[in-house]
C-alpha positions in Angstrom: -15.3 12.4 -8.1 -13.8 10.1 -10.7 -12.8 13.1 -12.8 -11.1 14.7 -9.7 -9.2 11.5 -9.0 -8.0 11.1 -12.6 -6.9 14.8 -12.6 -5.0 14.4 -9.4 -3.1 11.3 -10.5 -0.6 13.2 -12.6 0.5 15.7 -9.9 0.6 12.9 -7.3 2.9 10.8 -9.6 5.1 13.9 -10.2 5.3 14.7 -6.5 6.2 11.1 -5.6 8.9 11.0 -8.3 10.3 14.4 -7.2 10.3 13.2 -3.6 12.1 10.0 -4.5 14.7 12.0 -6.4 15.3 14.4 -3.6 15.6 11.6 -1.1 18.2 9.8 -3.3 20.2 13.0 -3.8 20.1 14.4 -0.2 20.3 11.2 1.7 22.3 9.2 -0.8 19.7 6.5 -0.9 19.9 3.7 -3.5 17.2 1.7 -5.1 17.7 -2.1 -4.7 14.5 -3.4 -6.1 16.1 -6.4 -7.9 18.0 -7.4 -4.8 14.9 -7.3 -2.7 12.9 -9.2 -5.3 15.5 -12.0 -5.4 15.4 -12.5 -1.6 11.6 -13.3 -1.7 10.8 -16.4 -3.6 7.1 -16.3 -4.3 4.6 -17.5 -6.8 2.4 -14.8 -8.4 -0.8 -16.8 -7.7 0.2 -17.5 -4.1 0.8 -13.8 -3.5 -2.5 -12.9 -5.1 -4.6 -15.2 -3.0 -2.6 -14.3 0.2 -3.4 -10.6 -0.4 -7.0 -11.4 -1.3 -7.7 -13.4 1.8 -5.6 -11.1 4.0 -7.6 -8.1 3.0 -10.9 -9.8 3.7 -9.7 -11.0 7.1 -8.4 -7.5 8.0 -11.6 -5.9 6.9 -13.8 -8.3 8.9 -11.6 -7.9 12.0 -11.8 -4.1 11.9 -15.6 -4.1 11.2 -16.3 -6.5 14.1 -14.0 -4.5 16.4 -15.8 -1.3 15.7 -19.2 -3.0 16.1 -18.2 -4.5 19.5 -16.7 -1.2 20.7 -19.9 0.7 19.6 -22.1 -1.9 21.3 -20.3 -1.6 24.6 -20.4 2.2 24.6 -24.2 2.2 24.5 
């Protein structure tokens, strides 16, 4: 499975890049990454821990929701 994932990375990156280029050409989209980054003032460690805790909370919530729904359907 790991080998399959590694082999599929290159075509996926190519397809994403091609899709982005087509989107920019056809729909006249512009990339404003620097402008977007300057609007959000964040600390790297704050962001890391926010994502870390947020992922755990989201996982626990979904797991418990599925457990509760399965318990009530029995």
